[in-house]
N, C-alpha and C positions, 0 to 999 in steps of 0.2 A: 504492499501500501504507501502510495506516495505522501510524503511529508512536505515540510513549506519549504520549498525548492531554493531557496538561497541558505538553509541551515539542514545540515548533514543530521540522520537520523538521531545519532549518540547524541551531537549536540542540541539537539529539539527535548529528548530526554532529558539531558541535564539541565534545563531551564526548569522543568518543573518542580523541583526542590525548592526553588528559589524564590517559591511565591507567597514567601513570609510576610511582605512587606503589606499588609493589610490596613488602610486608613479608612477614616471618616466617609472619603471619595468613591470606596467600595473596587476599587482598582487592587485584583491580584497580583497579575503578571503582565509582561507585552513584550511582544518579539518586536525590536526592531529591525526590519529588512536591512540587506546593502542599499548602498546610494542609487543602484541602478534597479532597486523593487522597492518603489514610493510606497507601497500600498503598508498598512501595519496593523498586524493581528495582536488583538486583545484579549483580556479575559476577564471579565468583574463576576462581583457575585450581589444580588440583590436578597437580602435576606437568604432563604436557602435554595436561591435561584441561579446557578453559574447560566452567564450570558457571553458568548463569545461575539464579539465584532471584529470587523474588516475594515478598516478607513483608505478611502480612494482618494486619490488627487488627483483630477481629470486633465489637469496640465502638467502630469507625469507618467501616469498610469493609461493605461489601454483598458478599459470596461467595455463589456458588449453580451449581447445574449446568444444564446446557443440551443436549437430544438433537434434540426435535423441533421445527419452528414449530406452528403455530396447525392448518394444514392437514394436518399429521402428515409432513410432509418431512423427513429429518434434515438438520443444518446439515452435517455433515460437515468443513467448514472454517473458518475464522476469519471468511474474508471474508463468508461467507453470515449469519453471528450480526453481525458487523460492523454489515450492511444492514439486516437484521431490526431490531437494536436502534434503530440512528439512527431508523427509521420511528418508535418510540417514544419519541425524545427521549433515547436511552440510549446510552451506550457503553461496550467495554473499555478498563479500565483493564490488568488483565494479565490472561491465560488459559493453559491448555494442558490436552491431551487428557486424559479422567476415567479411562481404564481399555482393560481387555482386551474386545474385543468379537467379534462372530463375523461371518460373510460376509454377511448382512444388514446390518452394520453396528448390531447389538443390542447392549446390556450384556452380556455374561457374566454378570454374577451379579445381585446387589440390585442397583435403581436405583431411588431415589426423588425426585420434584421436586415442590415446594409442597405436599410431605404427603402426597401420593397415590404408592404402591408400584406403580411402571410395570415393574417385572421381579422375579421372585422370586430369595429368597438360594438360592445357590447351593452345595448342599454335599458335594458329589462332592469325593472326595480322591483315588482312585488312577485319573488319567488324566494323559495327556502335558500337557506346557507350563506355563510358567510361572505362568498364573494358578493351578495346582492343586499349584503347592508349598507345602508346609505350613509353618508355620500363614499361610492367607491370611485377606484381613478387609476389613469396609468402613469405609471415611472416611464420617464423619456428620457433617451440621450439624445440631443442635437450636436451642434458642431462644438465640442468641446465643452458644453454645460449638461446639466441634470439637471430636472424637474420634476415635481409629482401634479400632475393637473385631474381633478376630478370631471368625472365623466362628461357633467351638466355644461361644465365650462367648457370642456373638448367639443364635445357634441354641438355649439352654438358656432365654433369657426373652425369645423373638421376639415376642410381641403386645407386650410393653412398651417394645420398641426401636422398632417399626413403630409405635405411636403417637406416638410422640417426635419421631422421624425429620421433619425437613423436608425436607433434601435427602441423599441419599447415593449412593455408586456402591463397588460391591464389584469387590475385583482380588487379585494376589497374586504373588508371597508379599508378606507383613509383614516389613518391612526391618529395624527396631526395634521393641521392646517394653520400655519402663521404662528404654529405654538399653541394652538387651542384644542386640547383632546376631544375628539370625538362626543358629542352631547349625550350617545345613544348606548357610552360604557358607563356600567356601573360599579361605583368602588365596591362595591359589598357585593358584588357577584360570585358565588363559587363555579363557574364554569371556567376550569383551568385547564390549559392544552399546552404543549410543545409549540413553539410559536416562533416565526421569522419575520425579517419585515427589510426594508427598504429604506433610507431618510437618506435626506440632504440638510444640510448644513450652511449652505451657500450654491452657487451657480455650480460653483468646480468641486465641493468638497461631498462625497457620497458616501455613507455609511453602510453596510453591510449587518445585519446580527440576528444571532436566533437565540433565545432564550432555550437550554437544553433540558430545562425541568418546566414542568408543569406554571403556568403563570396564567393571569387572567389578562383580559385586554387593557384594562385602564392600567393595573401595573405595569404592565410594558409598556404603554404610554407615558406613563409620567417619568422611568427609566430613560425611554430614548431622552424624553425632552430635558428632563432637571440634571441628567448623568452626560448624557452625551452631545446633551446640547441641538439635539435634531431642531429643524423650524416646521417641516414636513416631514409625514412618514407614510408609508405605505404598507397595510399588511400584505403578508404571500402567500403562509400557506400555514399548515397546524401539526399533527402527530405524523406527518409523514417527512417533514422538515429535517434537511441536513446542510451541514456545513463542510466546505473543503477548505485546507487541511484540516483533520480528525480520523482519529483512528477507527471510528465506526464509521467512515463517512460513506461507505457502499450498501452497508446495512440498511434490510428493510425494502419496499416496494420501490418499482423503478416510477420518476414521476417527468411531468413534461419537461419544460423550458428550462436553461439555467441560466442563471447572470455570471460572469465570471471576470475577475482580472486575468490578462492573458500577457506574458512575455515571449 
């Protein structure tokens, strides 16, 4: 199984016992990559919940989405994408699953790769499931910028957004809009699950985050806002969610698209 590409397996393992610097800020440990790899992996703890993150600078890092290979086969797992990229002299710096999908592993909403829209914007609202909790939205990578746009705003000017988007994935619900927590999230909820999300700090700074232990929507949103300083955040998925690199990154079922930083 691959580990963080700029850190050897023995070095990666040697970092784990050095996690003693637990502060009020909840940071457990971090791995700062070499200057050639600007994306930074960190691990936090929020009470009993371990949260892993990958912070990305779009001025230094290549962030994009992947769904199918050249023959139209869904990657489904990080190992498949690892192999495909290796044959092209590339590798994953960090990655996570890119949103909710259907039984055929198709993104449930809008999906764009390399400027090509492969799945249309899903404007349905009154349906069951997290994807349809309002507002939902789209994470978009434009030319060197990232945005999270709610579906209603995007639909109102869809041709412009379609023209600008280089990569995009629709999911839901939106967790933060301009630092405001989704009003549908209940602080007293008992609905907990493993969850992952993508958030933006500004137009150039993106964070992929996964709560590896069950957490509520509300608590996860509070963490993203108050600890990571996220401005906008979009929920990606729940119990199937995984992040690479990790020791269990390929356990569990296949999923749809992938968001990855590559080098």
